[in-house]
N, C-alpha and C positions, 0 to 999 in steps of 0.2 A: 504494500500500500504506500509506503514511504517513497519507493522508487517511482511510482506513478505520480505522486504529488510533486516530486522533484522534477520529473519530466514535464508536467503541465506548467509549472512555474518557469522552467527553462524555455519552453515554447512561447509563453506569454512575453517574457523579457526579450527574447529574440525578435518577436514581431514588433515590439515597441522600438527596439534599436534600429530596425530596418527603415524606419521613417525619419531617421536622423543621419546626418553626415558625421565625419570624424570630429568636427568642431562642436558638435552638440546642437547645431541649428537644425530645426525641423524643416522638412521640405515644404515648399510653397508651390501653389498653382497660380499661374498668371494668365489672364486673358486681356485682350485689347478691346477697347470701346472707342469707336470713332464718334466724337462729340461734335464734329464740325458739319458744315453743309457740303463738304467735298467728298468725292470718292477717293479713298486711299488705295494705292496699288503697291505691290511688292513691299509690304511692311516687314521690316527686319529689326530685331531688337537684341541687344547684348546687355545683360545686367552684371557684367564683370565675371560671371561664372559659366557662361555658355551662350552661344548664339542660337536664336530661335527665329524662324520665319513664321509670320502670321498671315501671309497671303494678302488678299484684297478685302476691303471693307467698304460697304456703302455707308452713307451718312446714317448715324445712329445704329450702325451695325456692331455686333459683338463677335469676336473670334471664339474658337474653342479654347479651353484651358490647356496650358502647357506646363508640365511638371519640371520644377527646378529645385536644386538642393539649397540654393541661396539666392536671395534677391534683395534689392534695396529700394528706397523711395525715389531713386534716380536711375536712369538707364540711357544707354546709347540707342537712339532711334533713327532709323532711316526709312523713308517712304517716298512715294511719288504722288503728286497731284497734277493732273493734266499733263503728264509727261515730264514734269520738272521734279528734280530730286531735292528733298528737304531733310535736314538733320537736326538732332538734338544731341549735343556732345557734352557729357559731364567732364569736369576737369579731373577729378579723381574720386575714389570711394573711401579714402582714408578716414574721413571724419564721419562717415555714414554708419548708422547702426543697421544690421541686417533685419529684414522683416521677420517677424515670428511666424511659425508654421501656420498654414491656412490658405485660404483662397482670396485672391486680390484681383481687382480690375484696374488696369492702367488706362485712364481716360486721356485720350490724346486729342487736343484741339489744334486747329490751324487758324491763326489770326488773320483777319482781313486788313489789319493795319500795316502789314509789311509783306513783301514777297521775298525777303532775305532768306537765303538757303539755311542759315544758322539761327535765325531769330523768329521764324514763323510758328514753330511748334511749341506747345506747352504740355506738361504732364501733371496729372493729379492721380495719386494712388488712393484707391478706395478698398477697405477691407470688406469682403463679402460675407464674412462670418459674424458681423455685428448686427 
């Protein structure tokens, strides 16, 4: 009986640890939401721990969730609007705290005030677990 109990506890602890990376940060799931009036094409995002392609999104469209081991409130984002490429480039992640485990939506907007390749996009991170 004791062996069965030890085996059950071991399996439970193993399944919990599978949801964390070596740094103890729980995995996160990220999706993209196009909050602009423009169609986004070839959405590509890098959150310092891996590159993810999110495809194309119509205005107010949502992508599927992508699983990451680590993510932040900032990200490198590249996408196209009407054939023009736009970027959001973080300087570094050194002062950023990782997001805690869970599901998040990265709301990406495109300003009408500028068409500058590096100044048009903005990002708001929303926890979907709250």
